[in-house]
A tleap script that builds the chain and sets N, CA, C and O, in Angstrom:
source leaprc.protein.ff14SB
mol = sequence {
  NMET SER ILE MET LYS GLN GLY PRO ALA ILE
  SER GLU ALA ARG LEU GLN LEU LEU VAL PRO
  ARG ARG LEU LYS ALA SER LEU ARG GLN VAL
  ALA ARG ALA ARG GLY LEU SER VAL GLY GLU
  TYR VAL ARG ARG LEU ILE ASP VAL ASP LEU
  ARG ARG SER ARG ALA GLN GLY ARG VAL THR
  ASP PHE PRO PHE GLY GLN ASN PRO ILE ARG
  THR GLY ARG ARG HIE GLY SER THR ASP HIE
  ASP ARG ALA CARG
}
set mol.1.N position { 0.850 -1.166 0.000 }
set mol.1.CA position { 0.000 0.000 0.000 }
set mol.1.C position { 0.901 1.237 0.000 }
set mol.1.O position { 1.845 1.328 0.786 }
set mol.2.N position { 0.600 2.187 -0.890 }
set mol.2.CA position { 1.403 3.408 -0.940 }
set mol.2.C position { 0.700 4.535 -0.184 }
set mol.2.O position { -0.527 4.628 -0.163 }
set mol.3.N position { 1.501 5.367 0.421 }
set mol.3.CA position { 0.968 6.524 1.143 }
set mol.3.C position { 1.287 7.758 0.319 }
set mol.3.O position { 2.442 8.016 -0.022 }
set mol.4.N position { 0.234 8.525 0.000 }
set mol.4.CA position { 0.433 9.746 -0.779 }
set mol.4.C position { 0.789 10.890 0.161 }
set mol.4.O position { 0.149 11.091 1.193 }
set mol.5.N position { 1.809 11.624 -0.213 }
set mol.5.CA position { 2.163 12.806 0.570 }
set mol.5.C position { 1.158 13.901 0.296 }
set mol.5.O position { 0.744 14.107 -0.845 }
set mol.6.N position { 0.769 14.599 1.340 }
set mol.6.CA position { -0.124 15.728 1.161 }
set mol.6.C position { 0.713 16.974 0.969 }
set mol.6.O position { 1.703 17.190 1.669 }
set mol.7.N position { 0.305 17.789 0.015 }
set mol.7.CA position { 0.982 19.051 -0.237 }
set mol.7.C position { 0.522 20.098 0.766 }
set mol.7.O position { -0.247 19.806 1.682 }
set mol.8.N position { 0.999 21.307 0.582 }
set mol.8.CA position { 0.590 22.388 1.485 }
set mol.8.C position { -0.912 22.638 1.374 }
set mol.8.O position { -1.514 22.420 0.323 }
set mol.9.N position { -1.498 23.091 2.456 }
set mol.9.CA position { -2.930 23.381 2.456 }
set mol.9.C position { -3.218 24.510 1.474 }
set mol.9.O position { -2.450 25.467 1.366 }
set mol.10.N position { -4.319 24.387 0.769 }
set mol.10.CA position { -4.723 25.428 -0.178 }
set mol.10.C position { -5.412 26.535 0.603 }
set mol.10.O position { -6.325 26.272 1.386 }
set mol.11.N position { -4.979 27.768 0.392 }
set mol.11.CA position { -5.533 28.871 1.156 }
set mol.11.C position { -6.658 29.590 0.416 }
set mol.11.O position { -7.235 30.538 0.949 }
set mol.12.N position { -6.972 29.162 -0.778 }
set mol.12.CA position { -8.036 29.784 -1.543 }
set mol.12.C position { -9.293 28.928 -1.518 }
set mol.12.O position { -9.226 27.713 -1.332 }
set mol.13.N position { -10.428 29.567 -1.706 }
set mol.13.CA position { -11.704 28.873 -1.819 }
set mol.13.C position { -12.425 29.416 -3.045 }
set mol.13.O position { -12.384 30.616 -3.318 }
set mol.14.N position { -13.075 28.542 -3.770 }
set mol.14.CA position { -13.798 28.950 -4.978 }
set mol.14.C position { -15.060 29.701 -4.597 }
set mol.14.O position { -15.765 29.328 -3.659 }
set mol.15.N position { -15.334 30.767 -5.341 }
set mol.15.CA position { -16.542 31.560 -5.170 }
set mol.15.C position { -17.102 31.821 -6.557 }
set mol.15.O position { -16.417 32.385 -7.410 }
set mol.16.N position { -18.337 31.417 -6.785 }
set mol.16.CA position { -18.962 31.647 -8.081 }
set mol.16.C position { -20.058 32.689 -7.927 }
set mol.16.O position { -20.815 32.672 -6.956 }
set mol.17.N position { -20.134 33.589 -8.887 }
set mol.17.CA position { -21.101 34.670 -8.852 }
set mol.17.C position { -21.927 34.690 -10.126 }
set mol.17.O position { -21.443 34.335 -11.201 }
set mol.18.N position { -23.166 35.105 -9.996 }
set mol.18.CA position { -23.991 35.397 -11.155 }
set mol.18.C position { -24.053 36.910 -11.268 }
set mol.18.O position { -24.460 37.594 -10.329 }
set mol.19.N position { -23.646 37.433 -12.428 }
set mol.19.CA position { -23.684 38.877 -12.653 }
set mol.19.C position { -24.360 39.134 -13.996 }
set mol.19.O position { -24.307 38.292 -14.893 }
set mol.20.N position { -24.995 40.296 -14.135 }
set mol.20.CA position { -25.576 40.644 -15.440 }
set mol.20.C position { -24.482 40.696 -16.505 }
set mol.20.O position { -23.340 41.052 -16.213 }
set mol.21.N position { -24.833 40.342 -17.728 }
set mol.21.CA position { -23.848 40.318 -18.823 }
set mol.21.C position { -23.143 41.660 -18.998 }
set mol.21.O position { -21.936 41.702 -19.235 }
set mol.22.N position { -23.898 42.763 -18.881 }
set mol.22.CA position { -23.285 44.086 -19.062 }
set mol.22.C position { -22.236 44.342 -17.982 }
set mol.22.O position { -21.212 44.975 -18.245 }
set mol.23.N position { -22.491 43.848 -16.763 }
set mol.23.CA position { -21.532 44.021 -15.677 }
set mol.23.C position { -20.280 43.185 -15.944 }
set mol.23.O position { -19.161 43.642 -15.711 }
set mol.24.N position { -20.472 41.972 -16.426 }
set mol.24.CA position { -19.325 41.116 -16.730 }
set mol.24.C position { -18.457 41.747 -17.813 }
set mol.24.O position { -17.229 41.718 -17.728 }
set mol.25.N position { -19.100 42.318 -18.833 }
set mol.25.CA position { -18.349 42.966 -19.905 }
set mol.25.C position { -17.561 44.160 -19.356 }
set mol.25.O position { -16.406 44.367 -19.728 }
set mol.26.N position { -18.180 44.936 -18.481 }
set mol.26.CA position { -17.492 46.089 -17.880 }
set mol.26.C position { -16.331 45.640 -16.997 }
set mol.26.O position { -15.252 46.231 -17.031 }
set mol.27.N position { -16.560 44.590 -16.206 }
set mol.27.CA position { -15.494 44.050 -15.355 }
set mol.27.C position { -14.302 43.627 -16.205 }
set mol.27.O position { -13.155 43.951 -15.898 }
set mol.28.N position { -14.591 42.904 -17.269 }
set mol.28.CA position { -13.531 42.412 -18.154 }
set mol.28.C position { -12.758 43.582 -18.761 }
set mol.28.O position { -11.530 43.549 -18.835 }
set mol.29.N position { -13.479 44.612 -19.193 }
set mol.29.CA position { -12.845 45.768 -19.829 }
set mol.29.C position { -11.942 46.522 -18.850 }
set mol.29.O position { -10.810 46.865 -19.191 }
set mol.30.N position { -12.434 46.781 -17.643 }
set mol.30.CA position { -11.645 47.514 -16.644 }
set mol.30.C position { -10.450 46.671 -16.189 }
set mol.30.O position { -9.336 47.181 -16.065 }
set mol.31.N position { -10.689 45.385 -15.942 }
set mol.31.CA position { -9.595 44.508 -15.514 }
set mol.31.C position { -8.496 44.467 -16.568 }
set mol.31.O position { -7.313 44.567 -16.241 }
set mol.32.N position { -8.882 44.320 -17.823 }
set mol.32.CA position { -7.897 44.265 -18.912 }
set mol.32.C position { -7.097 45.568 -18.980 }
set mol.32.O position { -5.881 45.548 -19.169 }
set mol.33.N position { -7.794 46.707 -18.822 }
set mol.33.CA position { -7.106 48.009 -18.871 }
set mol.33.C position { -6.085 48.144 -17.742 }
set mol.33.O position { -5.090 48.855 -17.884 }
set mol.34.N position { -6.330 47.466 -16.629 }
set mol.34.CA position { -5.408 47.524 -15.485 }
set mol.34.C position { -4.388 46.394 -15.500 }
set mol.34.O position { -3.544 46.296 -14.609 }
set mol.35.N position { -4.470 45.547 -16.513 }
set mol.35.CA position { -3.527 44.441 -16.620 }
set mol.35.C position { -3.805 43.321 -15.634 }
set mol.35.O position { -2.890 42.603 -15.232 }
set mol.36.N position { -5.079 43.166 -15.236 }
set mol.36.CA position { -5.469 42.152 -14.260 }
set mol.36.C position { -6.463 41.179 -14.865 }
set mol.36.O position { -7.122 41.476 -15.862 }
set mol.37.N position { -6.559 40.015 -14.246 }
set mol.37.CA position { -7.639 39.099 -14.602 }
set mol.37.C position { -8.909 39.618 -13.927 }
set mol.37.O position { -8.836 40.402 -12.981 }
set mol.38.N position { -10.062 39.184 -14.408 }
set mol.38.CA position { -11.325 39.571 -13.773 }
set mol.38.C position { -11.325 39.095 -12.328 }
set mol.38.O position { -11.761 39.828 -11.439 }
set mol.39.N position { -10.846 37.886 -12.078 }
set mol.39.CA position { -10.805 37.351 -10.721 }
set mol.39.C position { -9.965 38.207 -9.787 }
set mol.39.O position { -10.374 38.492 -8.661 }
set mol.40.N position { -8.785 38.619 -10.256 }
set mol.40.CA position { -7.917 39.455 -9.413 }
set mol.40.C position { -8.544 40.813 -9.170 }
set mol.40.O position { -8.464 41.345 -8.063 }
set mol.41.N position { -9.162 41.376 -10.188 }
set mol.41.CA position { -9.814 42.676 -10.036 }
set mol.41.C position { -10.950 42.587 -8.997 }
set mol.41.O position { -11.072 43.454 -8.132 }
set mol.42.N position { -11.764 41.547 -9.089 }
set mol.42.CA position { -12.869 41.366 -8.135 }
set mol.42.C position { -12.316 41.132 -6.731 }
set mol.42.O position { -12.845 41.690 -5.770 }
set mol.43.N position { -11.263 40.318 -6.587 }
set mol.43.CA position { -10.652 40.097 -5.264 }
set mol.43.C position { -10.186 41.410 -4.651 }
set mol.43.O position { -10.382 41.649 -3.459 }
set mol.44.N position { -9.567 42.263 -5.470 }
set mol.44.CA position { -9.096 43.554 -4.957 }
set mol.44.C position { -10.257 44.454 -4.554 }
set mol.44.O position { -10.188 45.129 -3.526 }
set mol.45.N position { -11.327 44.472 -5.354 }
set mol.45.CA position { -12.510 45.263 -4.999 }
set mol.45.C position { -13.087 44.815 -3.664 }
set mol.45.O position { -13.411 45.641 -2.811 }
set mol.46.N position { -13.213 43.515 -3.490 }
set mol.46.CA position { -13.757 42.971 -2.242 }
set mol.46.C position { -12.846 43.329 -1.075 }
set mol.46.O position { -13.318 43.750 -0.019 }
set mol.47.N position { -11.547 43.162 -1.265 }
set mol.47.CA position { -10.594 43.464 -0.198 }
set mol.47.C position { -10.680 44.925 0.230 }
set mol.47.O position { -10.712 45.221 1.425 }
set mol.48.N position { -10.718 45.838 -0.735 }
set mol.48.CA position { -10.816 47.270 -0.420 }
set mol.48.C position { -12.109 47.562 0.332 }
set mol.48.O position { -12.093 48.289 1.326 }
set mol.49.N position { -13.235 47.003 -0.131 }
set mol.49.CA position { -14.515 47.255 0.532 }
set mol.49.C position { -14.525 46.700 1.952 }
set mol.49.O position { -15.023 47.356 2.866 }
set mol.50.N position { -13.986 45.507 2.147 }
set mol.50.CA position { -13.955 44.922 3.492 }
set mol.50.C position { -13.082 45.739 4.438 }
set mol.50.O position { -13.456 45.964 5.590 }
set mol.51.N position { -11.924 46.183 3.962 }
set mol.51.CA position { -11.060 47.013 4.813 }
set mol.51.C position { -11.728 48.346 5.144 }
set mol.51.O position { -11.655 48.814 6.280 }
set mol.52.N position { -12.375 48.953 4.160 }
set mol.52.CA position { -13.069 50.222 4.381 }
set mol.52.C position { -14.223 50.029 5.374 }
set mol.52.O position { -14.430 50.862 6.256 }
set mol.53.N position { -14.961 48.943 5.229 }
set mol.53.CA position { -16.078 48.664 6.137 }
set mol.53.C position { -15.594 48.476 7.571 }
set mol.53.O position { -16.202 48.991 8.509 }
set mol.54.N position { -14.488 47.730 7.741 }
set mol.54.CA position { -13.933 47.524 9.085 }
set mol.54.C position { -13.475 48.842 9.690 }
set mol.54.O position { -13.713 49.106 10.869 }
set mol.55.N position { -12.820 49.666 8.888 }
set mol.55.CA position { -12.312 50.946 9.378 }
set mol.55.C position { -13.447 51.879 9.797 }
set mol.55.O position { -13.306 52.656 10.741 }
set mol.56.N position { -14.568 51.792 9.088 }
set mol.56.CA position { -15.709 52.654 9.390 }
set mol.56.C position { -16.637 52.020 10.424 }
set mol.56.O position { -17.578 52.661 10.893 }
set mol.57.N position { -16.373 50.772 10.774 }
set mol.57.CA position { -17.198 50.087 11.763 }
set mol.57.C position { -18.582 49.729 11.270 }
set mol.57.O position { -19.505 49.556 12.067 }
set mol.58.N position { -18.736 49.614 9.941 }
set mol.58.CA position { -20.035 49.229 9.390 }
set mol.58.C position { -19.822 48.443 8.102 }
set mol.58.O position { -18.734 48.442 7.528 }
set mol.59.N position { -20.864 47.789 7.671 }
set mol.59.CA position { -20.824 47.000 6.448 }
set mol.59.C position { -21.499 47.793 5.336 }
set mol.59.O position { -22.505 48.463 5.567 }
set mol.60.N position { -20.946 47.716 4.132 }
set mol.60.CA position { -21.561 48.386 2.995 }
set mol.60.C position { -22.943 47.793 2.759 }
set mol.60.O position { -23.101 46.573 2.732 }
set mol.61.N position { -23.936 48.644 2.590 }
set mol.61.CA position { -25.307 48.194 2.374 }
set mol.61.C position { -25.612 48.206 0.888 }
set mol.61.O position { -25.610 49.260 0.253 }
set mol.62.N position { -25.871 47.034 0.339 }
set mol.62.CA position { -26.237 46.915 -1.065 }
set mol.62.C position { -27.702 46.509 -1.149 }
set mol.62.O position { -28.141 45.650 -0.384 }
set mol.63.N position { -28.472 47.105 -2.061 }
set mol.63.CA position { -29.866 46.667 -2.208 }
set mol.63.C position { -29.894 45.215 -2.683 }
set mol.63.O position { -29.218 44.879 -3.655 }
set mol.64.N position { -30.645 44.365 -2.032 }
set mol.64.CA position { -30.676 42.938 -2.344 }
set mol.64.C position { -31.785 42.630 -3.329 }
set mol.64.O position { -32.944 42.974 -3.098 }
set mol.65.N position { -31.436 41.990 -4.415 }
set mol.65.CA position { -32.443 41.513 -5.363 }
set mol.65.C position { -33.155 42.603 -6.130 }
set mol.65.O position { -34.253 42.381 -6.639 }
set mol.66.N position { -32.551 43.780 -6.225 }
set mol.66.CA position { -33.206 44.881 -6.909 }
set mol.66.C position { -33.387 44.583 -8.397 }
set mol.66.O position { -34.445 44.860 -8.962 }
set mol.67.N position { -32.380 44.030 -9.018 }
set mol.67.CA position { -32.440 43.657 -10.432 }
set mol.67.C position { -32.043 42.194 -10.560 }
set mol.67.O position { -30.891 41.897 -10.879 }
set mol.68.N position { -32.978 41.270 -10.316 }
set mol.68.CA position { -32.625 39.851 -10.316 }
set mol.68.C position { -32.087 39.373 -11.658 }
set mol.68.O position { -32.465 39.878 -12.715 }
set mol.69.N position { -31.211 38.405 -11.592 }
set mol.69.CA position { -30.659 37.781 -12.785 }
set mol.69.C position { -31.567 36.617 -13.140 }
set mol.69.O position { -31.972 35.855 -12.262 }
set mol.70.N position { -31.889 36.473 -14.409 }
set mol.70.CA position { -32.767 35.389 -14.850 }
set mol.70.C position { -31.966 34.104 -15.006 }
set mol.70.O position { -31.052 34.030 -15.828 }
set mol.71.N position { -32.308 33.103 -14.224 }
set mol.71.CA position { -31.583 31.830 -14.260 }
set mol.71.C position { -32.430 30.699 -14.827 }
set mol.71.O position { -31.927 29.599 -15.060 }
set mol.72.N position { -33.718 30.966 -15.050 }
set mol.72.CA position { -34.620 29.914 -15.493 }
set mol.72.C position { -35.363 29.298 -14.329 }
set mol.72.O position { -36.361 28.605 -14.525 }
set mol.73.N position { -34.882 29.546 -13.101 }
set mol.73.CA position { -35.563 29.058 -11.902 }
set mol.73.C position { -36.358 30.209 -11.309 }
set mol.73.O position { -35.973 31.370 -11.447 }
set mol.74.N position { -37.441 29.898 -10.662 }
set mol.74.CA position { -38.227 30.931 -10.010 }
set mol.74.C position { -37.413 31.522 -8.865 }
set mol.74.O position { -36.923 30.781 -8.012 }
set mol.75.N position { -37.265 32.821 -8.832 }
set mol.75.CA position { -36.490 33.531 -7.814 }
set mol.75.C position { -35.032 33.049 -7.781 }
set mol.75.O position { -34.403 33.047 -6.722 }
set mol.76.N position { -34.505 32.647 -8.924 }
set mol.76.CA position { -33.162 32.069 -8.979 }
set mol.76.C position { -32.072 32.919 -8.384 }
set mol.76.O position { -31.341 32.454 -7.510 }
set mol.77.N position { -31.937 34.161 -8.833 }
set mol.77.CA position { -30.807 34.959 -8.339 }
set mol.77.C position { -31.061 35.503 -6.945 }
set mol.77.O position { -30.126 35.617 -6.153 }
set mol.78.N position { -32.294 35.840 -6.629 }
set mol.78.CA position { -32.549 36.395 -5.295 }
set mol.78.C position { -32.437 35.324 -4.224 }
set mol.78.O position { -31.942 35.602 -3.131 }
set mol.79.N position { -32.883 34.113 -4.509 }
set mol.79.CA position { -32.778 33.042 -3.522 }
set mol.79.C position { -31.402 32.397 -3.511 }
set mol.79.O position { -30.972 31.858 -2.491 }
set mol.80.N position { -30.708 32.451 -4.649 }
set mol.80.CA position { -29.389 31.824 -4.748 }
set mol.80.C position { -28.410 32.402 -3.745 }
set mol.80.O position { -27.629 31.663 -3.146 }
set mol.81.N position { -28.441 33.701 -3.556 }
set mol.81.CA position { -27.475 34.365 -2.684 }
set mol.81.C position { -27.955 34.546 -1.251 }
set mol.81.O position { -27.216 35.066 -0.415 }
set mol.82.N position { -29.167 34.131 -0.960 }
set mol.82.CA position { -29.727 34.322 0.369 }
set mol.82.C position { -29.019 33.417 1.390 }
set mol.82.O position { -28.822 32.225 1.149 }
set mol.83.N position { -28.649 33.996 2.511 }
set mol.83.CA position { -28.011 33.207 3.583 }
set mol.83.C position { -28.972 32.139 4.071 }
set mol.83.O position { -30.172 32.381 4.201 }
set mol.84.N position { -28.457 30.999 4.331 }
set mol.84.CA position { -29.315 29.886 4.792 }
set mol.84.C position { -29.108 29.646 6.256 }
set mol.84.O position { -29.735 28.756 6.830 }
savepdb mol mol.pdb
quit
């Protein structure tokens, strides 16, 4: 029986988002202009917002489900992101 060595722990976790097509196109355009991947650009945006929120002692308030994304399921985008 062989024992497989485990590599270093992975510090990243996958996060998938549903965004409107126009937003995805804008993200891609801005990221490309900055020489970043869309993923890196989004990670930086999230990091800046989280640091700003901590510094201000509050969380950024975003309207929830204002413009739902059509997924083919009833209430797909609004229920998809709802905390369980």
